[in-house]
N, C-alpha and C positions, 0 to 999 in steps of 0.2 A: 503443871507448876515450874516455874523458870527458876535457873538456876545458874549463878554469874561464877563464869572461870576466868583464871589469867592466861593468857597465851603464854609459854615461855619455852625458851630453845634446848634442844636438847640435840648436841651435835652438830650436825647441818641442817637438823629439820626443826620444826615446831609444831609444841604441842600440848594440851590442857591435862591438869588433873582431875577428875573427877572427885565429889566429896564424896564419904565413905556411905552418907545416907542417901545419896542420889543413888549410889550404886546398889542399895541395900532395896531400896522401894520397889527396884526394877530389875530385883534377883538377877543381876550381872554379873557376869563372871568370866576371867581373861579370854580374852579373842571374841566377846561378843561384838556383834556388828552393830553400829549407830548411825544412825541416817540426822546429820545436821541440818534444820529446819530455820526458817527467820531469824538469821542471824544478825544479831544490832550491836553494835561497837558501840560503848559509852567510854568515859571515861577520858583519861591523859593521851596525848599523843604518844606514840611510843617513842620509848630515848631512841637516840642517837647512839648508834656503836660509836668505838674510841677511833682516830683519828689513825694513832699510832699503833704498830703491834710490836712487841716483844722483840722479835729477830730483829725489828729496824732498830730499835731503843738501843739495843745491846751490841750492835754493828760496830763501835767505836767503843766499849767497854775494853779496857786492858786491866787484868786482875794486877795487886798488887804483888812485889816479888819479893822472896823470902820471908823471913819472919823469925 
């Protein structure tokens, strides 16, 4: 049975979430080792990451004084 999942960013890594039904059918638990075979990429192209970083945007920010 094929299952479709979405690749997501977790920190500096990429990962996938497995649906509960998929896990239950295979009696999987945390630490289960899986083998990925027959990988097919479908759907839209990955979104481009932002060209701007928050630290660069805030570099010239001066907070308002007093109040």
